[in-house]
Backbone as JSON Lines, residues from 0, in Angstrom:
{"i":0,"aa":"M","n":[46.34,-22.93,12.39],"ca":[47.02,-22.34,13.17],"c":[48.28,-22.11,12.93]}
{"i":1,"aa":"R","n":[48.95,-20.7,13.5],"ca":[50.14,-19.78,12.62],"c":[50.95,-19.78,13.72]}
{"i":2,"aa":"V","n":[52.15,-20.1,13.88],"ca":[53.05,-19.84,14.54],"c":[53.88,-18.38,14.55]}
{"i":3,"aa":"G","n":[54.58,-17.43,15.26],"ca":[55.81,-16.39,15.63],"c":[56.41,-16.94,16.12]}
{"i":4,"aa":"L","n":[57.56,-16.28,16.08],"ca":[58.76,-16.32,16.98],"c":[59.11,-15.23,17.11]}
{"i":5,"aa":"D","n":[59.95,-13.84,17.43],"ca":[61.07,-13.21,18.16],"c":[62.39,-13.5,19.65]}
{"i":6,"aa":"L","n":[63.29,-13.22,18.49],"ca":[64.19,-13.27,19.83],"c":[65.4,-12.09,19.42]}
{"i":7,"aa":"I","n":[65.43,-11.02,20.24],"ca":[66.9,-9.6,20.05],"c":[66.82,-9.38,21.41]}
{"i":8,"aa":"E","n":[68.18,-9.12,21.3],"ca":[69.03,-8.44,22.28],"c":[68.67,-7.23,23.05]}
{"i":9,"aa":"I","n":[68.77,-7.25,23.87],"ca":[67.95,-5.85,24.95],"c":[68.82,-5.4,24.9]}
{"i":10,"aa":"A","n":[70.34,-4.97,24.44],"ca":[71.12,-4.0,24.27],"c":[70.96,-3.42,23.57]}
{"i":11,"aa":"R","n":[70.36,-3.69,22.35],"ca":[70.36,-2.69,20.89],"c":[68.59,-2.33,21.68]}
{"i":12,"aa":"I","n":[67.99,-3.12,21.79],"ca":[66.79,-2.01,22.27],"c":[67.14,-0.64,23.64]}
{"i":13,"aa":"R","n":[67.7,-1.1,24.22],"ca":[68.58,-0.36,25.32],"c":[69.24,0.75,24.52]}
{"i":14,"aa":"G","n":[70.44,0.83,23.59],"ca":[70.17,1.73,23.28],"c":[69.46,3.07,21.81]}
{"i":15,"aa":"A","n":[68.26,2.01,21.37],"ca":[67.18,2.78,20.79],"c":[67.08,3.34,21.55]}
{"i":16,"aa":"L","n":[66.2,3.15,22.68],"ca":[65.77,3.93,24.08],"c":[66.52,5.53,24.77]}
{"i":17,"aa":"E","n":[67.83,5.24,24.55],"ca":[68.74,6.43,24.61],"c":[69.36,7.23,23.59]}
{"i":18,"aa":"R","n":[69.03,6.62,22.31],"ca":[69.96,7.13,20.76],"c":[68.23,7.97,20.25]}
{"i":19,"aa":"Y","n":[67.3,7.29,20.49],"ca":[66.25,7.91,19.89],"c":[64.52,7.72,20.57]}
{"i":20,"aa":"P","n":[64.67,9.4,20.55],"ca":[63.7,9.72,21.43],"c":[62.03,9.76,21.41]}
{"i":21,"aa":"G","n":[62.1,9.14,19.9],"ca":[60.64,8.95,19.12],"c":[60.33,7.41,19.56]}
{"i":22,"aa":"F","n":[61.34,6.96,19.41],"ca":[61.33,5.45,19.5],"c":[60.27,4.75,20.74]}
{"i":23,"aa":"R","n":[59.84,4.55,21.55],"ca":[58.99,4.67,22.61],"c":[57.9,5.47,21.8]}
{"i":24,"aa":"D","n":[57.19,6.78,22.3],"ca":[56.43,6.64,21.21],"c":[55.7,6.32,19.92]}
{"i":25,"aa":"R","n":[56.93,6.03,18.76],"ca":[56.57,5.06,17.33],"c":[55.9,3.48,17.35]}
{"i":26,"aa":"C","n":[56.76,3.31,18.68],"ca":[56.69,1.48,18.78],"c":[55.69,0.76,19.98]}
{"i":27,"aa":"F","n":[55.37,2.2,21.44],"ca":[54.64,1.92,22.39],"c":[53.77,2.51,22.27]}
{"i":28,"aa":"T","n":[52.89,1.61,23.05],"ca":[51.17,2.59,23.76],"c":[51.42,3.0,24.9]}
{"i":29,"aa":"A","n":[50.84,4.25,24.99],"ca":[51.26,5.11,26.58],"c":[50.72,3.91,28.09]}
{"i":30,"aa":"A","n":[49.75,3.14,27.52],"ca":[50.0,1.78,29.09],"c":[51.5,0.93,28.51]}
{"i":31,"aa":"E","n":[52.01,0.21,27.66],"ca":[53.34,0.09,27.19],"c":[54.57,0.74,28.76]}
{"i":32,"aa":"Q","n":[53.97,1.83,27.67],"ca":[55.34,2.9,28.19],"c":[55.44,2.57,30.15]}
{"i":33,"aa":"A","n":[54.16,2.65,30.22],"ca":[53.64,3.02,31.62],"c":[54.31,1.74,32.37]}
{"i":34,"aa":"Y","n":[54.18,0.53,31.64],"ca":[54.17,-0.68,32.94],"c":[56.18,-1.01,32.58]}
{"i":35,"aa":"C","n":[56.61,-0.62,31.5],"ca":[58.1,-0.59,31.28],"c":[58.57,0.03,31.84]}
{"i":36,"aa":"D","n":[58.03,1.13,32.45],"ca":[58.99,2.75,32.86],"c":[58.61,1.96,34.14]}
{"i":37,"aa":"S","n":[57.85,1.19,35.18],"ca":[57.91,0.87,35.7],"c":[58.68,0.45,36.5]}
{"i":38,"aa":"R","n":[59.62,-0.88,35.6],"ca":[60.02,-1.6,36.05],"c":[61.05,-1.94,36.54]}
{"i":39,"aa":"P","n":[61.82,-2.37,37.01],"ca":[63.18,-2.16,37.75],"c":[64.38,-2.04,36.41]}
{"i":40,"aa":"N","n":[64.31,-2.56,35.25],"ca":[64.98,-2.65,34.26],"c":[63.66,-2.33,33.24]}
{"i":41,"aa":"P","n":[63.98,-0.88,32.33],"ca":[62.8,-1.13,31.7],"c":[63.18,-1.84,30.26]}
{"i":42,"aa":"A","n":[64.38,-1.46,30.11],"ca":[65.08,-2.11,28.39],"c":[64.07,-3.55,28.52]}
{"i":43,"aa":"Q","n":[64.69,-4.04,29.6],"ca":[63.89,-5.94,29.02],"c":[62.76,-5.72,28.99]}
{"i":44,"aa":"S","n":[62.16,-4.9,29.74],"ca":[59.93,-4.96,29.58],"c":[59.42,-4.58,28.23]}
{"i":45,"aa":"Y","n":[60.79,-3.86,27.55],"ca":[60.43,-2.92,25.87],"c":[61.32,-4.18,25.16]}
{"i":46,"aa":"A","n":[62.11,-4.65,25.45],"ca":[62.47,-5.65,24.66],"c":[61.41,-6.96,24.16]}
{"i":47,"aa":"G","n":[60.95,-7.06,25.56],"ca":[60.25,-8.55,25.65],"c":[59.1,-8.1,24.83]}
{"i":48,"aa":"R","n":[58.4,-6.84,25.02],"ca":[57.35,-6.35,24.12],"c":[57.03,-6.09,22.87]}
{"i":49,"aa":"F","n":[58.79,-5.62,22.82],"ca":[59.51,-5.87,20.86],"c":[59.07,-7.17,19.91]}
{"i":50,"aa":"A","n":[59.78,-8.16,21.22],"ca":[59.68,-8.97,20.6],"c":[58.53,-9.76,20.12]}
{"i":51,"aa":"G","n":[57.47,-9.53,20.81],"ca":[56.15,-10.05,21.74],"c":[55.64,-9.82,19.78]}
{"i":52,"aa":"K","n":[55.24,-8.1,19.99],"ca":[55.1,-7.27,18.54],"c":[55.22,-8.76,17.4]}
{"i":53,"aa":"E","n":[56.51,-8.9,17.31],"ca":[57.11,-9.47,16.1],"c":[56.52,-10.5,15.88]}
{"i":54,"aa":"A","n":[56.48,-10.96,17.19],"ca":[55.97,-12.95,16.67],"c":[54.57,-13.18,16.88]}
{"i":55,"aa":"V","n":[53.53,-11.31,17.21],"ca":[52.53,-11.26,16.67],"c":[52.03,-11.1,15.32]}
{"i":56,"aa":"G","n":[53.02,-9.88,14.69],"ca":[53.11,-9.71,13.52],"c":[53.22,-10.91,11.77]}
{"i":57,"aa":"K","n":[54.43,-11.81,12.96],"ca":[54.77,-12.76,11.64],"c":[53.45,-14.16,12.38]}
{"i":58,"aa":"A","n":[53.04,-14.79,13.15],"ca":[51.69,-15.49,12.95],"c":[50.54,-15.14,12.24]}
{"i":59,"aa":"L","n":[50.48,-13.97,12.19],"ca":[49.38,-13.17,12.02],"c":[49.78,-13.29,10.4]}
{"i":60,"aa":"G","n":[50.74,-12.93,10.13],"ca":[51.7,-13.0,8.12],"c":[51.48,-11.84,7.66]}
{"i":61,"aa":"S","n":[51.38,-10.91,8.84],"ca":[50.97,-9.38,7.88],"c":[52.14,-8.42,7.98]}
{"i":62,"aa":"G","n":[53.74,-9.42,8.57],"ca":[54.69,-8.8,8.45],"c":[54.92,-7.0,8.55]}
{"i":63,"aa":"V","n":[55.66,-6.76,7.69],"ca":[56.04,-5.18,8.21],"c":[54.17,-4.2,7.69]}
{"i":64,"aa":"R","n":[53.01,-5.05,7.59],"ca":[52.36,-4.5,7.3],"c":[51.78,-3.81,8.35]}
{"i":65,"aa":"F","n":[51.06,-4.01,9.67],"ca":[50.97,-3.59,10.83],"c":[51.91,-2.34,11.24]}
{"i":66,"aa":"T","n":[51.47,-1.88,11.81],"ca":[52.45,-0.7,12.47],"c":[52.25,-0.72,14.65]}
{"i":67,"aa":"W","n":[53.47,-0.94,14.79],"ca":[53.66,-1.01,16.08],"c":[52.65,-1.1,17.26]}
{"i":68,"aa":"K","n":[52.57,0.17,17.33],"ca":[51.04,0.39,17.84],"c":[49.66,-0.48,17.92]}
{"i":69,"aa":"E","n":[49.92,-0.67,16.51],"ca":[48.51,-1.07,16.56],"c":[48.48,-3.14,17.22]}
{"i":70,"aa":"I","n":[48.84,-3.05,17.99],"ca":[49.62,-4.37,19.15],"c":[50.17,-4.09,20.17]}
{"i":71,"aa":"E","n":[49.09,-4.1,20.85],"ca":[49.21,-4.05,22.5],"c":[49.55,-5.02,23.06]}
{"i":72,"aa":"I","n":[50.83,-5.22,23.8],"ca":[50.51,-6.0,24.44],"c":[50.76,-5.85,26.16]}
{"i":73,"aa":"A","n":[49.73,-6.67,26.72],"ca":[48.86,-6.64,28.28],"c":[48.87,-7.46,28.71]}
{"i":74,"aa":"G","n":[48.93,-7.23,30.39],"ca":[48.91,-7.46,31.44],"c":[50.33,-8.74,31.94]}
{"i":75,"aa":"R","n":[50.07,-9.22,33.04],"ca":[50.77,-10.23,33.41],"c":[50.02,-11.05,34.42]}
{"i":76,"aa":"P","n":[50.77,-11.97,35.0],"ca":[51.93,-12.84,34.6],"c":[51.83,-12.99,33.15]}
{"i":77,"aa":"K","n":[50.44,-13.67,32.56],"ca":[50.05,-13.54,31.56],"c":[49.94,-12.81,30.28]}
{"i":78,"aa":"P","n":[50.84,-12.65,28.69],"ca":[50.61,-11.13,28.63],"c":[48.82,-11.43,27.19]}
{"i":79,"aa":"G","n":[48.5,-10.83,27.18],"ca":[47.32,-10.84,26.27],"c":[47.88,-9.72,25.05]}
{"i":80,"aa":"V","n":[46.98,-9.25,24.2],"ca":[47.54,-8.85,22.34],"c":[46.18,-8.45,22.41]}
{"i":81,"aa":"R","n":[46.41,-6.89,22.25],"ca":[44.91,-6.1,21.67],"c":[45.26,-5.91,20.09]}
{"i":82,"aa":"L","n":[44.46,-6.32,20.07],"ca":[45.58,-5.33,17.84],"c":[44.08,-4.28,17.4]}
{"i":83,"aa":"S","n":[45.02,-2.81,16.67],"ca":[43.72,-2.38,16.5],"c":[44.13,-1.45,14.84]}
{"i":84,"aa":"G","n":[43.51,-0.87,14.4],"ca":[43.75,-0.08,13.23],"c":[43.95,-1.55,11.83]}
{"i":85,"aa":"R","n":[44.23,-1.04,11.26],"ca":[45.05,-2.11,9.82],"c":[45.2,-3.4,10.15]}
{"i":86,"aa":"T","n":[45.63,-3.48,12.12],"ca":[46.18,-4.65,12.14],"c":[44.92,-5.54,12.21]}
{"i":87,"aa":"K","n":[43.7,-4.97,12.94],"ca":[43.03,-5.9,13.55],"c":[42.33,-6.63,12.32]}
{"i":88,"aa":"A","n":[42.06,-5.69,11.14],"ca":[41.58,-5.34,10.07],"c":[41.62,-6.12,9.48]}
{"i":89,"aa":"W","n":[42.67,-6.49,9.08],"ca":[43.57,-7.81,8.63],"c":[43.94,-9.38,9.27]}
{"i":90,"aa":"A","n":[43.81,-8.86,11.17],"ca":[43.92,-10.23,11.38],"c":[42.0,-10.75,11.24]}
{"i":91,"aa":"E","n":[41.39,-9.95,10.69],"ca":[39.76,-10.49,10.66],"c":[39.29,-10.8,9.35]}
{"i":92,"aa":"R","n":[39.98,-10.19,8.35],"ca":[39.87,-10.51,6.94],"c":[40.45,-11.76,6.54]}
{"i":93,"aa":"T","n":[41.97,-12.23,7.12],"ca":[42.22,-13.86,7.58],"c":[42.12,-14.62,8.06]}
{"i":94,"aa":"S","n":[40.96,-14.58,8.98],"ca":[40.31,-15.25,9.89],"c":[41.41,-15.55,11.47]}
{"i":95,"aa":"A","n":[41.72,-14.85,11.22],"ca":[42.73,-14.9,13.04],"c":[41.63,-15.07,14.02]}
{"i":96,"aa":"G","n":[41.54,-16.48,14.8],"ca":[40.74,-16.68,16.38],"c":[42.29,-15.82,17.57]}
{"i":97,"aa":"P","n":[41.82,-17.16,18.26],"ca":[42.39,-16.49,19.28],"c":[44.15,-16.11,19.65]}
{"i":98,"aa":"I","n":[44.37,-15.03,20.27],"ca":[46.24,-15.47,19.69],"c":[46.77,-15.54,21.27]}
{"i":99,"aa":"D","n":[48.21,-16.67,21.54],"ca":[48.08,-16.21,22.87],"c":[49.97,-16.49,22.66]}
{"i":100,"aa":"L","n":[50.02,-15.75,23.28],"ca":[51.67,-14.83,23.4],"c":[52.36,-15.52,24.8]}
{"i":101,"aa":"S","n":[53.65,-16.16,24.84],"ca":[54.66,-16.14,25.35],"c":[55.49,-15.23,25.72]}
{"i":102,"aa":"M","n":[56.61,-14.34,26.52],"ca":[57.46,-14.08,26.68],"c":[58.37,-14.01,27.57]}
{"i":103,"aa":"T","n":[59.8,-14.31,27.83],"ca":[60.75,-14.29,28.5],"c":[62.24,-13.19,27.84]}
{"i":104,"aa":"H","n":[62.61,-13.76,29.24],"ca":[64.62,-12.85,29.14],"c":[65.33,-13.26,29.8]}
{"i":105,"aa":"S","n":[66.34,-12.96,29.32],"ca":[67.97,-13.15,29.96],"c":[68.1,-11.78,30.64]}
{"i":106,"aa":"R","n":[69.72,-11.88,30.94],"ca":[70.51,-10.65,31.15],"c":[70.2,-10.1,29.61]}
{"i":107,"aa":"E","n":[70.84,-10.84,28.2],"ca":[71.26,-10.66,27.36],"c":[69.41,-10.73,26.65]}
{"i":108,"aa":"L","n":[69.1,-11.31,26.08],"ca":[67.78,-12.19,25.16],"c":[66.6,-11.42,25.63]}
{"i":109,"aa":"A","n":[65.8,-11.11,24.69],"ca":[64.09,-11.26,24.62],"c":[63.67,-12.72,23.56]}
{"i":110,"aa":"A","n":[62.7,-12.69,24.0],"ca":[62.24,-13.74,23.1],"c":[60.97,-13.99,23.24]}
{"i":111,"aa":"A","n":[60.13,-13.83,22.18],"ca":[58.47,-14.09,22.23],"c":[58.14,-14.8,21.09]}
{"i":112,"aa":"I","n":[57.02,-15.76,21.43],"ca":[56.27,-17.1,20.82],"c":[54.83,-16.57,20.63]}
{"i":113,"aa":"C","n":[54.7,-16.6,19.17],"ca":[53.53,-16.14,19.35],"c":[51.91,-17.5,18.46]}
{"i":114,"aa":"V","n":[51.17,-17.81,18.87],"ca":[49.96,-18.79,18.53],"c":[49.13,-17.9,17.95]}
{"i":115,"aa":"V","n":[48.43,-18.19,17.16],"ca":[47.04,-17.39,16.48],"c":[46.35,-18.92,15.8]}
{"i":116,"aa":"S","n":[45.31,-19.36,16.93],"ca":[44.0,-20.25,16.38],"c":[43.58,-19.92,14.67]}
{"i":117,"aa":"D","n":[43.12,-20.57,14.61],"ca":[41.87,-20.03,13.58],"c":[40.81,-20.32,14.02]}
{"i":118,"aa":"A","n":[39.99,-19.3,13.11],"ca":[38.75,-18.47,13.88],"c":[37.83,-19.89,13.46]}
């Protein structure tokens, strides 16, 4: 079993969304963008998914080897994780089993914890 945890300031993600037009497309799939942009406070949802992707990468042990869009956070209320590309190949090579993810946020912070079971 492997665990990953991440915490991020929502204001930091809000700033990235405002300042860098390519941030959404570089880090989030079209489905993630559609979901986040439909929410009353999109920055909170983007921050939760950003933290989720970081937590998954840490739990997989791939660190910065993954690309952001190769980890997709899908579903609600319980988020699921879809892997693709090199990140999926990495998970298979390292015998990663089921991935469990939980995300939360307050007004200022978003957090995620990921548990990857052994295959």
